[in-house]
C-alpha positions as CSV (number, residue, x, y, z in Angstrom):
1,M,0.0,0.1,0.0
2,K,1.6,3.5,-1.0
3,T,1.8,6.1,1.3
4,D,0.1,9.3,1.5
5,I,3.4,11.0,0.4
6,E,4.2,8.6,-2.5
7,I,0.4,9.3,-3.6
8,A,0.8,12.9,-3.6
9,R,4.3,12.4,-5.4
10,E,2.7,10.9,-8.3
11,A,-0.1,13.3,-8.9
12,K,0.1,15.5,-11.7
13,L,-0.2,19.2,-10.3
14,L,-1.6,22.0,-12.4
15,P,0.3,25.3,-12.3
16,I,-0.8,27.3,-9.6
17,T,-2.1,30.2,-12.0
18,E,-4.5,27.6,-13.6
19,V,-6.1,26.7,-10.2
20,A,-6.4,30.5,-9.6
21,A,-8.1,30.8,-13.3
22,K,-10.8,28.4,-11.9
23,L,-11.7,30.8,-9.8
24,G,-11.5,33.8,-11.7
25,I,-8.4,34.8,-9.8
26,A,-6.0,36.7,-12.2
27,D,-3.3,37.9,-10.2
28,P,-2.0,35.5,-7.8
29,E,1.4,36.1,-6.3
30,C,3.1,32.9,-7.1
31,Y,5.3,31.3,-4.7
32,G,6.9,28.9,-7.0
33,R,4.8,26.6,-9.5
34,Y,2.3,25.5,-7.2
35,K,2.0,27.8,-4.4
36,A,0.4,31.3,-4.2
37,K,-0.8,34.3,-1.9
38,V,-3.9,36.0,-2.8
39,S,-4.9,39.5,-1.8
40,S,-7.9,40.3,-4.1
41,F,-11.8,39.7,-3.7
42,G,-14.3,38.5,-6.1
43,G,-17.8,39.3,-6.4
44,K,-19.4,36.2,-5.1
45,K,-21.0,35.3,-1.7
46,G,-21.0,31.6,-1.5
47,K,-22.4,29.1,0.8
48,V,-20.3,27.5,3.5
49,I,-20.1,24.1,4.5
50,L,-18.8,23.1,7.7
51,V,-17.0,20.0,8.4
52,T,-16.7,18.7,11.9
53,A,-16.3,15.4,13.5
54,I,-17.1,13.3,16.9
55,N,-14.5,13.4,19.1
56,P,-11.3,11.8,18.1
57,T,-9.9,8.7,18.7
58,P,-7.0,6.0,18.3
59,A,-9.1,4.4,15.6
60,G,-9.2,7.8,13.3
61,E,-11.9,10.0,12.1
62,G,-10.5,11.2,8.7
63,K,-12.1,14.8,9.1
64,T,-9.8,16.8,7.0
65,T,-9.4,13.8,4.6
66,V,-13.3,13.9,4.1
67,S,-13.3,17.8,3.7
68,I,-10.9,17.4,0.8
69,G,-12.9,14.4,-0.8
70,L,-16.2,16.2,-0.8
71,A,-14.5,19.4,-2.4
72,D,-13.2,17.1,-5.0
73,G,-16.7,15.3,-5.1
74,M,-18.5,18.4,-5.4
75,A,-16.2,19.4,-8.3
76,R,-17.0,16.1,-10.0
77,I,-20.8,16.7,-9.8
78,G,-20.3,20.3,-11.6
79,K,-20.5,22.6,-8.6
80,N,-18.2,25.5,-8.7
81,V,-16.5,24.7,-4.8
82,C,-13.1,26.1,-2.9
83,L,-11.8,24.5,-0.1
84,A,-10.7,26.7,3.3
85,L,-8.5,25.3,5.6
86,R,-6.4,25.3,8.5
87,E,-2.3,25.4,8.1
88,P,-0.6,22.3,9.7
89,S,1.7,23.2,12.9
90,L,5.0,21.8,13.3
91,G,4.3,20.1,16.8
92,P,1.7,17.5,15.2
93,V,3.8,16.9,12.2
94,F,6.9,15.8,14.0
95,G,4.7,14.8,17.3
96,I,2.2,11.9,16.7
97,K,-1.0,13.4,15.0
98,G,0.4,14.1,11.8
99,G,-0.3,17.0,9.3
100,A,-2.9,18.4,7.9
101,T,-3.3,17.9,4.4
102,G,-5.7,14.7,4.2
103,G,-4.7,11.1,3.0
104,G,-4.9,8.6,0.1
105,R,-6.3,10.4,-3.1
106,A,-7.8,13.0,-1.0
107,Q,-5.1,15.5,-0.1
108,I,-4.0,19.1,-0.8
109,A,-0.8,19.6,-2.4
110,P,2.4,20.0,-2.4
111,M,1.9,18.1,0.6
112,E,5.5,18.3,1.7
113,D,5.7,22.1,1.7
114,I,2.2,22.7,3.4
115,N,3.1,20.0,6.5
116,L,6.8,22.0,6.5
117,H,7.6,25.5,6.4
118,F,4.9,26.1,3.9
119,N,5.0,30.2,2.9
120,G,6.2,31.0,6.2
121,D,3.3,32.3,8.0
122,F,3.7,30.4,11.1
123,H,7.2,31.5,11.4
124,A,5.9,35.2,11.0
125,I,3.3,34.6,13.7
126,T,6.0,33.0,16.0
127,S,8.4,36.3,15.2
128,A,5.6,38.6,15.8
129,N,4.9,37.2,19.4
130,N,8.5,37.3,20.5
131,L,9.2,40.4,19.0
132,L,6.5,41.7,21.5
133,S,7.9,39.6,24.0
134,A,11.5,41.1,23.5
135,M,9.9,44.7,23.7
136,I,8.4,44.0,26.8
137,D,11.6,43.0,28.4
138,N,13.8,45.7,27.0
139,H,11.3,48.3,28.5
140,I,11.6,47.1,31.9
141,F,15.3,46.9,31.5
142,Q,15.6,50.3,30.1
143,G,13.9,52.1,32.9
144,N,9.8,51.0,33.1
145,A,8.7,54.2,32.0
146,L,5.1,52.3,32.0
147,G,5.5,50.9,35.4
148,I,4.9,47.3,34.4
149,E,4.5,45.3,37.4
150,N,3.1,41.9,36.5
151,V,3.7,40.4,32.8
152,T,1.0,38.1,31.5
153,W,2.4,37.6,27.9
154,H,4.1,34.4,26.9
155,R,6.7,33.7,24.3
156,C,5.6,31.1,22.0
157,L,7.2,28.1,19.6
158,D,5.8,25.9,16.8
159,L,7.0,22.9,18.3
160,N,6.1,20.5,21.0
161,D,8.6,21.2,23.9
162,R,7.4,20.2,27.4
163,S,10.6,21.8,29.1
164,L,9.5,25.0,27.9
165,R,6.2,25.1,30.0
166,S,8.2,26.8,32.9
167,V,11.2,28.9,32.3
168,R,13.0,31.5,34.1
169,C,14.2,34.2,31.8
170,G,16.6,37.8,32.1
171,I,19.0,35.9,34.6
172,G,21.2,38.1,36.1
173,Y,19.6,41.3,35.2
174,N,15.8,41.4,35.1
175,E,14.7,37.9,36.3
176,R,11.1,36.5,36.2
177,D,9.2,33.4,35.5
178,D,7.8,32.6,31.8
179,H,6.5,29.9,29.4
180,F,5.8,29.2,26.2
181,D,2.8,28.3,24.6
182,I,2.9,26.6,21.2
183,T,2.4,29.0,18.4
184,A,-1.0,27.5,17.3
185,A,-2.5,28.4,20.8
186,S,-1.0,31.9,20.9
187,E,-2.7,35.3,20.8
188,V,-1.2,36.2,17.9
189,M,-2.7,33.5,16.0
190,A,-6.0,34.0,17.3
191,V,-5.8,37.6,15.9
192,F,-4.4,36.8,12.9
193,C,-7.4,34.6,12.0
194,L,-10.2,36.5,13.5
195,A,-8.7,39.8,11.8
196,K,-11.6,41.0,8.9
197,D,-8.5,42.9,7.1
198,F,-4.9,44.2,7.8
199,A,-6.3,47.4,9.4
200,D,-8.2,45.4,11.6
201,L,-5.1,42.9,12.3
202,K,-3.0,46.2,13.3
203,K,-6.0,47.4,15.6
204,R,-6.1,44.0,17.2
205,L,-2.2,43.6,17.9
206,G,-2.3,46.8,19.4
207,D,-5.0,46.1,21.8
208,I,-3.3,42.7,23.0
209,V,-2.8,43.2,26.9
210,I,0.5,42.3,28.1
211,G,0.3,42.7,31.8
212,T,-0.6,45.3,34.2
213,D,1.1,48.3,35.7
214,R,1.9,49.1,39.5
215,N,-1.8,50.8,39.8
216,G,-3.4,46.7,38.2
217,K,-4.2,48.7,34.9
218,D,-3.8,46.8,31.9
219,V,-0.7,47.7,29.5
220,T,-1.0,47.0,25.9
221,A,1.2,46.5,23.0
222,R,0.1,50.0,21.4
223,M,1.5,51.6,24.7
224,L,4.5,49.9,24.2
225,K,4.5,50.9,20.5
226,A,5.1,47.6,19.3
227,D,2.2,46.8,17.2
228,E,3.2,48.6,14.1
229,A,6.5,46.6,13.9
230,M,4.6,43.4,14.8
231,A,2.1,44.1,11.6
232,I,5.3,44.6,9.3
233,L,6.0,41.2,10.3
234,L,2.6,39.7,9.3
235,K,2.2,42.0,6.1
236,E,2.7,39.3,3.9
237,A,1.8,36.3,5.9
238,I,-1.9,38.0,6.3
239,K,-2.6,37.3,2.4
240,P,-4.4,33.9,2.2
241,N,-2.2,31.0,0.6
242,L,-3.8,29.1,-2.4
243,V,-2.9,25.4,-3.5
244,Q,-5.0,22.8,-4.8
245,T,-6.4,19.3,-4.5
246,L,-5.0,16.2,-5.9
247,E,-7.6,16.8,-8.3
248,G,-7.3,20.2,-9.1
249,T,-9.8,21.8,-6.7
250,P,-8.6,25.2,-5.3
251,A,-7.8,25.4,-1.5
252,F,-7.1,28.3,0.5
253,V,-4.8,27.2,3.4
254,H,-4.4,29.8,5.7
255,G,-4.3,30.4,9.7
256,G,-4.0,27.3,12.3
257,P,-4.9,27.3,15.9
258,F,-5.9,24.2,17.5
259,A,-9.1,24.0,18.6
260,N,-8.5,22.3,21.9
261,I,-6.4,25.0,23.5
262,A,-7.8,27.7,21.0
263,H,-10.5,28.5,18.6
264,G,-9.6,25.9,16.2
265,C,-10.7,27.8,12.7
266,N,-8.8,28.9,9.6
267,S,-8.7,32.9,9.1
268,V,-11.5,34.8,8.6
269,I,-10.0,36.5,5.5
270,A,-9.5,33.0,4.0
271,T,-12.8,31.8,4.4
272,K,-14.3,35.2,3.1
273,T,-11.8,35.3,0.1
274,A,-12.9,31.6,-0.8
275,M,-16.6,32.6,-0.5
276,S,-16.0,35.8,-2.7
277,Y,-14.9,33.4,-5.6
278,A,-16.9,30.2,-5.2
279,D,-20.5,29.2,-4.8
280,Y,-19.6,26.6,-2.4
281,V,-16.8,26.4,0.3
282,V,-16.0,23.5,2.2
283,T,-14.3,24.4,5.7
284,E,-13.5,22.4,8.9
285,A,-13.3,23.1,12.5
286,G,-10.8,21.4,14.5
287,F,-11.3,18.1,16.6
288,G,-14.6,17.2,17.6
289,A,-17.9,19.2,17.1
290,D,-17.8,20.1,20.8
291,L,-14.5,22.1,20.1
292,G,-14.2,23.4,16.8
293,A,-17.7,23.4,15.9
294,E,-18.7,25.3,18.9
295,K,-16.0,27.8,18.6
296,F,-16.7,28.3,14.7
297,F,-20.5,28.9,15.5
298,D,-19.9,31.0,18.9
299,I,-16.8,33.0,18.1
300,K,-15.9,32.9,14.2
301,C,-19.4,33.2,12.9
302,R,-20.0,36.0,15.4
303,T,-16.9,37.7,14.3
304,A,-16.9,37.4,10.7
305,G,-21.0,37.5,10.1
306,I,-21.2,34.5,8.2
307,A,-23.5,31.1,8.8
308,P,-23.1,27.8,7.5
309,S,-25.4,26.4,5.0
310,C,-25.0,23.0,5.8
311,V,-22.7,20.9,8.5
312,V,-21.1,17.7,7.8
313,L,-20.3,15.6,10.8
314,V,-17.6,13.1,10.2
315,A,-17.5,9.7,11.9
316,T,-16.1,6.3,11.5
317,V,-17.3,2.9,12.3
318,R,-13.9,1.9,14.0
319,G,-14.2,5.5,16.1
320,L,-17.5,4.9,17.3
321,K,-16.9,1.2,18.3
322,Y,-14.0,2.4,20.4
323,N,-16.0,5.0,22.2
324,G,-18.1,2.2,23.0
325,G,-15.3,0.3,24.8
326,V,-13.8,-1.8,22.1
327,P,-9.6,-1.6,22.4
328,K,-8.0,0.1,19.1
329,A,-6.8,-3.3,17.8
330,E,-10.4,-5.1,17.7
331,T,-12.2,-2.2,16.2
332,G,-12.1,-3.8,12.9
333,R,-14.2,-6.9,13.9
334,E,-18.4,-6.5,13.8
335,D,-19.6,-5.5,17.2
336,L,-23.3,-4.0,17.0
337,A,-23.5,-3.2,20.4
338,A,-20.3,-1.5,21.0
339,L,-21.3,0.4,17.8
340,E,-24.6,1.2,19.6
341,K,-23.2,2.2,22.6
342,G,-20.2,4.1,21.4
343,A,-22.7,5.8,18.7
344,S,-24.0,8.0,21.5
345,N,-21.2,10.2,21.2
346,L,-22.1,11.1,17.6
347,M,-25.9,11.4,18.4
348,K,-24.9,14.1,20.9
349,H,-23.1,15.6,18.4
350,I,-26.1,15.7,15.7
351,E,-28.2,17.0,18.8
352,N,-25.9,19.8,19.3
353,V,-25.7,20.9,15.4
354,T,-29.5,20.4,14.8
355,G,-30.8,21.4,18.3
356,V,-28.6,23.9,19.9
357,F,-26.8,25.5,16.6
358,G,-30.2,24.9,14.5
359,M,-28.2,23.9,11.4
360,P,-28.9,21.0,8.7
361,C,-26.6,18.1,9.4
362,V,-25.2,15.1,7.2
363,V,-23.3,13.0,8.8
364,A,-20.4,11.4,6.6
365,I,-19.6,8.1,7.2
366,N,-15.5,7.6,6.5
367,R,-15.8,4.1,5.4
368,F,-13.0,1.5,6.3
369,V,-12.8,-2.1,4.6
370,T,-13.7,-3.7,7.7
371,D,-17.1,-2.1,8.4
372,T,-20.0,-4.3,7.7
373,E,-23.3,-4.1,5.9
374,A,-25.1,-4.3,9.4
375,E,-23.1,-1.7,11.0
376,I,-23.7,0.9,8.2
377,K,-27.3,0.2,8.8
378,L,-27.4,0.6,12.2
379,L,-25.9,3.9,12.0
380,E,-28.2,5.0,9.1
381,R,-31.1,4.2,11.2
382,M,-29.8,6.2,14.3
383,C,-29.0,9.2,12.4
384,A,-32.4,9.4,10.8
385,E,-34.3,8.9,14.1
386,R,-32.4,12.4,14.7
387,G,-33.2,14.1,11.6
388,A,-29.8,13.4,9.9
389,D,-28.7,12.1,6.5
390,C,-26.2,9.6,6.7
391,V,-24.0,8.9,3.7
392,L,-20.8,6.8,3.0
393,A,-17.7,8.3,1.9
394,D,-14.9,6.5,0.3
395,V,-12.3,9.1,-0.2
396,W,-9.2,8.0,1.0
397,A,-9.2,5.0,-1.9
398,K,-11.2,7.1,-4.1
399,G,-10.9,10.4,-4.2
400,G,-13.7,12.6,-5.4
401,E,-15.3,9.7,-6.7
402,G,-15.8,8.3,-3.2
403,A,-17.9,11.3,-2.2
404,E,-20.2,12.0,-5.1
405,A,-23.0,10.6,-3.0
406,L,-22.1,12.7,-0.2
407,A,-21.6,15.8,-2.5
408,E,-25.1,15.5,-4.0
409,A,-26.6,15.2,-0.3
410,V,-24.7,18.3,1.0
411,C,-25.2,20.3,-1.8
412,G,-29.1,19.3,-1.6
413,R,-29.1,20.1,2.1
414,A,-27.2,23.5,1.5
415,D,-29.5,25.0,-1.3
416,E,-32.7,24.1,0.2
417,S,-31.8,25.1,3.8
418,K,-33.3,28.2,5.3
419,A,-32.1,27.5,9.0
420,K,-31.1,30.6,11.1
421,L,-27.9,30.1,13.1
422,K,-28.4,29.8,17.1
423,F,-25.7,30.5,19.3
424,S,-25.3,28.5,22.8
425,Y,-25.0,31.7,24.7
426,D,-25.7,35.2,24.4
427,L,-22.9,37.6,24.3
428,S,-24.7,40.0,27.2
429,E,-24.6,37.0,29.7
430,S,-21.6,37.1,32.2
431,I,-18.5,35.0,32.0
432,K,-19.4,32.1,34.1
433,D,-23.0,32.0,32.3
434,K,-21.3,31.9,29.2
435,I,-19.3,29.0,30.3
436,A,-21.8,27.0,31.9
437,D,-24.0,27.3,28.6
438,V,-21.4,25.8,26.6
439,A,-20.8,23.2,29.2
440,T,-24.4,22.1,29.8
441,K,-25.6,22.4,26.1
442,V,-22.7,21.3,24.1
443,Y,-20.8,19.2,26.3
444,G,-23.9,17.8,28.3
445,A,-22.5,18.8,31.8
446,R,-24.2,18.9,34.9
447,G,-22.3,22.4,35.8
448,V,-19.4,24.0,36.2
449,K,-16.7,24.4,38.9
450,F,-14.2,27.4,39.2
451,T,-11.3,27.3,40.6
452,E,-10.1,30.4,43.6
453,E,-7.9,31.7,40.7
454,A,-10.3,31.5,38.1
455,E,-12.9,32.9,40.4
456,R,-10.7,35.9,41.3
457,T,-9.9,36.4,37.8
458,I,-13.7,36.3,36.5
459,A,-14.5,38.8,39.5
460,R,-11.9,41.3,38.3
461,L,-12.9,41.1,34.7
462,E,-16.6,41.6,35.7
463,K,-15.7,44.7,37.8
464,S,-13.6,46.3,35.2
465,G,-16.5,45.5,32.3
466,E,-13.4,45.1,29.9
467,C,-14.8,41.7,28.6
468,K,-18.7,42.5,28.4
469,G,-20.0,41.4,25.2
470,L,-17.1,39.3,24.2
471,P,-17.5,35.3,23.9
472,V,-15.7,32.7,25.6
473,C,-13.0,30.2,24.2
474,I,-13.1,27.0,26.4
475,A,-9.5,25.2,26.3
476,K,-10.5,21.3,26.6
477,T,-9.8,17.8,26.1
478,Q,-10.3,16.8,22.6
479,Y,-11.1,13.1,23.5
480,S,-14.0,13.6,25.9
481,L,-17.5,15.4,25.7
482,S,-16.2,16.2,29.5
483,D,-12.7,17.7,30.9
484,D,-11.7,14.0,31.4
485,Q,-10.4,12.2,28.7
486,T,-10.9,8.9,29.8
487,K,-14.6,9.5,29.6
488,L,-15.6,8.2,26.3
489,G,-18.9,8.1,24.5
490,R,-21.9,10.2,26.2
491,P,-21.0,10.8,29.8
492,T,-23.2,12.1,32.0
493,D,-23.6,13.6,35.6
494,F,-20.2,15.5,35.5
495,D,-19.2,18.5,36.1
496,I,-16.2,20.9,33.9
497,T,-13.7,22.5,36.5
498,V,-12.4,25.8,34.9
499,R,-8.8,26.2,36.7
500,E,-7.7,29.2,34.7
501,V,-9.1,32.3,33.0
502,Y,-7.2,34.7,30.5
503,Y,-8.4,37.7,29.1
504,R,-7.3,38.0,25.4
505,A,-8.3,41.3,24.4
506,G,-6.6,41.2,20.7
507,A,-8.5,38.2,20.0
508,G,-11.7,39.4,21.3
509,F,-12.4,36.7,23.8
510,V,-12.1,35.2,27.1
511,V,-10.0,31.8,27.4
512,A,-11.1,29.4,30.1
513,V,-8.8,26.4,30.7
514,T,-10.6,23.4,32.0
515,G,-9.0,20.1,33.3
516,K,-5.4,19.1,32.8
517,I,-5.1,20.8,29.3
518,L,-1.9,22.7,28.5
519,L,-0.8,25.1,26.2
520,M,2.4,23.7,25.5
521,P,2.3,19.8,24.1
522,G,5.1,17.2,24.6
523,L,6.6,15.0,22.7
524,G,5.4,11.2,22.7
525,K,7.7,8.4,23.7
526,T,8.4,8.0,20.1
527,P,7.6,11.1,18.0
528,A,7.2,10.7,14.5
529,A,10.4,12.9,13.6
530,E,12.4,9.5,14.5
531,G,10.8,7.9,12.0
532,M,11.8,10.5,9.3
533,T,14.7,10.4,6.8
534,I,15.9,12.6,3.8
535,D,18.1,11.8,1.0
536,T,21.2,13.9,0.8
537,Q,21.4,13.4,-2.8
538,S,18.0,13.6,-4.4
539,G,16.3,15.7,-1.2
540,E,13.6,13.0,-1.2
541,I,11.6,12.7,2.3
542,K,10.6,9.5,3.6
543,G,8.3,9.1,6.7
544,L,6.4,11.9,6.3
545,F,2.9,10.1,6.3
């Protein structure tokens, strides 16, 4: 069986100018033969198709793969379609999760470039973040005219490195405790992805709160005169990247916040650019629907003023049996009882999409060869009982051909939809009430507990009024609807514990950190990096998926 990278190398890619021409883009800024940046807008207002998934399992779901296959399938049935996806982070690439370019015959390309340094966007975001850190420390060293007393701003790096979770900086002259977040969880990434345009980006960068002064008042990046320099570093990065699928379908890939520790959606600018050039835009939200989709609705849709016309919920029979208690190694065997038990996870996500958010839902079963007809029929019946279409997709092996039925179902739902997006909370509510609404309505929690530290922060923010009317971004494990990754399926009678709360003024939301979630991941016992090689003569990479 060929690897993803072998399949990608065999593909005959179109020159990026031809891909751009499919959308009516005449002036792409080419980065070589197969990549470009786009800084113009068309005159369309395409329908948005959101792809989300069940809670991820080791057995696999394939959300990005299905997104890509779906777009190719829509192109095959004659639709003017474009993808809008997130950029991969080097952390998962060299860690355990892998890249973000799909798999099999449903990939975006050039796969190696996209999964590695791409067009340098992540590096620009990292540099802008750390420039601000350097200017903070320099300001303090040079006399501290602003009277900075408490620094809350953190450095970042686009790699998994648990040793950077706690560091001591400025040794010998201005010592203080600090730590690194992964770039995907940084506020600059959130600002980058939620900015409406370059002017909005500059404003949001200036609004970033880096800490407080001796009087307890906020100190911002604008007060440090760092915002313009940060914007300069991002002036090229803010332009969306245009690439293609293996079948030549246009794809914008731009921005990459994780959904478990950030808001999990590609950039507003890229999504709106795609909408302006295509009749249909297939986009995805990170991890399970309780994370990425909730944040897409409650944060991105509010910020961008958009709403999807249809939601595709990706599941696998294997993943649902794992949720039903079957060990990963045994998920290839038929087990209807375990499937029905584990499918409770899928049913909750359907209920959230259709009930909490009011959106039409199509369930895409990403098919494996081990799936049986009895298992498929069971899922079809359970989905029908909740008013959701259930369609098989075989995109890994067949690409767009394996998604034609899914494409027909999705376009049908999107074209006939008159649904109005609902949100899980009202922006006028208190911070605690917003968090509680997400926890009880979306996760199915009994309630929310707050640590003393979280209580103090919320009380201060509520008193100042600076977070009034802002959404909440909840950091939570992706593996469970709860904040305990061991609780699979559809857990009940549980509470969510919020241990920390952060105000992200530039991003325009309040972050609530739950359970044991960390903003800087670590590497596993055997990171993917150990299995990668590169030929010194040909430059050919092996082991990259």
